[in-house]
C-alpha positions as CSV (number, residue, x, y, z in Angstrom):
1,T,-15.0,35.4,11.7
2,R,-14.7,32.3,13.4
3,K,-11.9,32.1,16.2
4,I,-10.7,28.9,15.0
5,N,-9.8,30.1,11.4
6,Q,-8.3,33.3,13.3
7,I,-5.9,31.0,15.0
8,Q,-5.0,29.5,11.9
9,R,-4.6,32.4,9.9
10,K,-2.4,34.4,12.5
11,S,-0.3,31.0,12.9
12,Y,0.3,30.7,9.2
13,E,1.1,34.4,8.7
14,E,3.1,34.7,11.9
15,K,4.8,31.4,11.4
16,A,3.9,30.7,14.9
17,L,2.9,28.1,17.2
18,Y,-0.7,28.3,18.7
19,V,-0.8,26.4,22.5
20,D,-3.3,26.6,25.2
21,K,-1.0,25.5,28.1
22,E,-3.9,25.5,30.7
23,K,-6.2,23.5,28.8
24,L,-3.4,21.1,27.9
25,K,-2.4,20.6,31.5
26,K,-5.9,19.9,32.8
27,G,-6.1,17.5,30.0
28,L,-2.8,15.7,31.0
29,E,-4.1,15.5,34.6
30,V,-6.5,13.0,33.4
31,L,-4.4,10.4,32.3
32,T,-3.1,7.6,34.6
33,Y,-0.3,5.1,34.1
34,P,0.7,2.6,32.8
35,I,-0.1,4.3,29.5
36,Y,-0.8,1.6,26.9
37,H,-0.8,3.2,23.1
38,L,-2.7,1.1,21.0
39,D,-3.4,1.1,17.1
40,F,-5.2,-1.4,15.1
41,E,-4.8,-2.2,11.4
42,S,-7.9,-3.8,9.8
43,Y,-9.4,-5.1,6.3
44,P,-12.6,-3.9,5.3
45,S,-13.9,-6.9,2.8
46,P,-16.5,-6.0,0.7
47,I,-17.6,-10.0,0.7
48,P,-17.5,-11.1,4.5
49,R,-14.9,-13.8,5.2
50,F,-15.2,-14.7,8.7
51,F,-18.1,-15.5,11.3
52,G,-19.7,-12.8,12.5
53,E,-18.9,-10.4,9.8
54,S,-20.8,-8.3,7.6
55,P,-19.8,-6.3,4.2
56,Y,-17.0,-3.9,4.6
57,V,-17.0,-4.5,8.4
58,Q,-13.0,-3.6,9.9
59,S,-11.7,-7.0,10.2
60,V,-8.8,-6.4,12.7
61,F,-5.7,-8.5,11.5
62,M,-2.8,-6.6,13.3
63,Y,-2.3,-4.4,16.5
64,S,0.5,-2.1,17.8
65,L,1.3,-1.5,21.6
66,H,3.6,0.3,23.1
67,I,3.5,0.3,27.1
68,Q,4.3,3.2,28.8
69,K,5.3,2.8,32.4
70,D,5.7,6.2,33.7
71,R,6.1,9.8,32.5
72,N,9.7,8.9,31.2
73,T,9.6,5.4,30.9
74,C,9.0,3.8,27.2
75,D,11.4,1.9,24.9
76,Y,10.7,1.8,21.2
77,D,11.8,-1.9,20.9
78,N,11.4,-3.1,24.8
79,D,8.2,-2.0,25.5
80,H,6.6,-2.6,22.0
81,Y,4.2,-5.6,21.7
82,T,2.5,-6.7,18.3
83,F,0.0,-9.0,16.9
84,L,0.0,-9.6,12.9
85,S,-1.9,-12.4,11.0
86,R,0.6,-14.1,9.0
87,D,-1.5,-15.5,6.4
88,L,-5.4,-14.8,5.3
89,S,-7.2,-17.2,8.1
90,D,-9.1,-16.0,10.6
91,H,-6.6,-15.1,13.9
92,R,-9.2,-12.7,15.5
93,L,-9.2,-15.1,18.7
94,D,-5.7,-15.3,18.9
95,L,-5.2,-11.4,18.3
96,V,-7.6,-11.1,21.1
97,K,-5.7,-13.3,23.7
98,S,-2.8,-11.3,23.0
99,M,-3.9,-8.3,23.4
100,I,-5.4,-8.7,26.6
101,K,-2.4,-10.5,27.9
102,H,-0.4,-7.3,27.4
103,I,-2.8,-4.9,28.5
104,D,-3.1,-5.3,32.3
105,L,-5.5,-2.7,33.8
106,S,-6.1,-4.6,37.1
107,N,-4.2,-1.7,38.8
108,G,-5.6,0.9,36.5
109,G,-3.9,2.8,33.8
110,T,-4.8,4.4,30.4
111,V,-5.4,3.0,26.8
112,L,-4.3,5.7,24.5
113,T,-5.6,5.7,21.2
114,Y,-5.5,8.4,18.0
115,N,-9.0,8.9,17.0
116,K,-10.7,6.7,19.4
117,A,-13.9,6.1,17.7
118,F,-12.3,3.7,15.4
119,E,-10.7,1.3,18.2
120,I,-13.6,1.2,20.1
121,G,-15.7,0.1,17.5
122,R,-13.3,-2.6,16.8
123,I,-13.1,-3.9,20.6
124,E,-17.1,-3.8,20.7
125,E,-17.2,-5.8,17.8
126,L,-14.6,-8.2,19.0
127,A,-16.7,-8.3,22.4
128,R,-19.7,-9.6,20.5
129,L,-17.9,-12.1,18.5
130,F,-16.2,-13.5,21.6
131,P,-18.2,-13.2,24.7
132,E,-15.8,-15.4,26.6
133,H,-13.6,-12.2,26.5
134,K,-16.3,-9.7,26.5
135,K,-15.4,-8.8,29.9
136,E,-11.7,-7.8,29.5
137,L,-12.1,-6.4,26.1
138,L,-14.8,-3.8,27.5
139,Q,-12.6,-3.0,30.2
140,I,-10.1,-2.3,27.7
141,R,-12.8,-0.1,25.7
142,D,-13.5,1.9,29.1
143,H,-10.1,2.6,29.8
144,I,-9.5,4.9,26.6
145,F,-8.6,8.0,26.1
146,D,-8.3,10.0,22.8
147,L,-5.0,11.6,22.3
148,M,-6.6,13.8,19.6
149,D,-8.3,15.6,22.6
150,L,-5.3,16.7,24.0
151,V,-3.6,18.0,20.8
152,N,-7.2,19.2,19.3
153,T,-9.9,19.3,21.7
154,N,-13.4,17.9,22.9
155,T,-15.8,20.5,23.9
156,K,-17.8,18.4,26.3
157,H,-14.9,17.1,28.2
158,Y,-13.1,20.5,28.8
159,Q,-16.4,21.9,29.8
160,E,-16.4,18.9,32.8
161,L,-12.7,20.4,33.1
162,G,-14.1,23.8,34.2
163,F,-13.6,25.6,30.8
164,D,-16.4,27.8,29.0
165,E,-17.8,26.4,25.7
166,A,-16.0,29.0,23.7
167,R,-12.7,27.9,24.9
168,S,-13.5,24.0,25.2
169,R,-14.2,24.6,21.1
170,L,-10.5,26.0,20.7
171,P,-7.9,23.7,19.9
172,N,-5.2,23.1,22.6
173,I,-2.1,23.3,19.9
174,Y,-1.9,24.6,16.2
175,H,0.8,24.5,14.0
176,Y,0.8,26.2,10.5
177,N,2.3,23.1,8.9
178,Q,-0.7,21.4,10.1
179,R,-2.5,23.2,7.3
180,G,-5.5,22.6,9.1
181,S,-5.3,18.7,9.7
182,Y,-5.0,16.7,12.8
183,S,-3.9,13.3,11.5
184,I,-1.2,11.9,13.1
185,K,0.8,12.1,9.9
186,K,0.9,15.9,10.4
187,V,1.1,16.2,14.2
188,L,4.2,14.0,14.3
189,P,6.7,16.2,12.5
190,L,5.7,18.8,15.3
191,F,7.4,16.6,17.8
192,S,9.8,14.5,15.9
193,D,12.1,14.0,12.9
194,L,10.2,10.7,12.2
195,R,8.5,10.8,8.9
196,Y,6.0,7.9,7.8
197,A,7.6,8.9,4.0
198,N,10.5,7.0,5.4
199,L,8.4,3.8,5.2
200,E,7.7,1.1,2.5
201,I,4.2,1.3,3.9
202,Q,2.9,4.6,4.5
203,D,-1.0,4.8,5.4
204,G,-3.9,2.5,6.3
205,N,-4.9,2.0,2.7
206,D,-1.3,0.6,1.9
207,A,-1.5,-1.6,5.1
208,L,-4.8,-3.4,4.2
209,E,-3.5,-3.6,0.5
210,Q,-0.3,-5.2,1.4
211,Y,-2.2,-7.7,3.9
212,A,-4.9,-8.6,1.3
213,S,-2.2,-9.6,-1.2
214,Y,-0.6,-12.2,1.0
215,D,-1.4,-14.8,-1.5
216,L,0.0,-13.2,-4.5
217,Y,3.8,-13.5,-3.2
218,E,6.3,-16.1,-2.2
219,D,7.4,-16.8,1.3
220,E,10.4,-14.3,1.2
221,D,8.5,-11.5,-0.4
222,K,5.7,-12.2,2.0
223,A,7.8,-11.8,5.0
224,K,9.4,-8.7,3.9
225,I,5.9,-7.3,3.6
226,Q,4.9,-8.5,7.4
227,N,8.0,-6.9,8.5
228,N,7.0,-3.5,7.0
229,L,3.5,-3.9,8.2
230,I,5.0,-4.0,11.7
231,K,7.3,-1.3,11.3
232,Y,4.4,1.1,10.1
233,C,1.9,0.2,12.7
234,K,4.7,0.3,15.3
235,L,5.5,4.0,14.2
236,D,1.8,4.8,15.0
237,T,2.2,4.0,18.8
238,W,5.8,5.2,19.0
239,A,4.2,8.5,17.4
240,M,1.5,8.7,20.1
241,H,4.2,8.1,22.8
242,L,6.4,10.9,21.3
243,V,3.3,13.3,21.1
244,L,2.3,12.8,24.6
């Protein structure tokens, strides 16, 4: 009897795409350029490794960033920036400095993430740890918009845009191949031929395990692992650009 389940069933039975174009259009109008597609990789160590951490805190060891200057301008390589911890030492401050260098919000813009609660949590933790960069980090936090709110929905957001509660609760897009999931790995194939299955590292658990095992490898193998980590995180932010 739920409308969302009716949409899913109809989509599956008719092999059809459900789209609420009006909600999508209104949602897209909120975004301002440049758009900074941002993604973190983190390691939740059971034993705190660095100053200020607690057990299982999501300790950020990598970010990927694609900068989209306008609606049509974003290059896979030339507009990509990344930071990766190359050993198991504490590189959080270097990561923060690199990130705030590349995310320039002095003239506005949007920081786009996928499932923003994770990135917001990490940024707030880094702001507490490094108060000298708190202002810049919280500015990044305050400019975050969740791409999932466009693909799926955000009831409060769409009510503020003038839609009634019932419609605001419904997704903007649903394709039968999603199988009920809005993960970026399910959404990306709707817009692109790219697949995470073609990578050596295919999800966040693989990424953190490879990072945590640095010391088990010789330099040559470690370099391969790091290259695979960059490719994986790079696809995350490129995927956001393609979906947008």
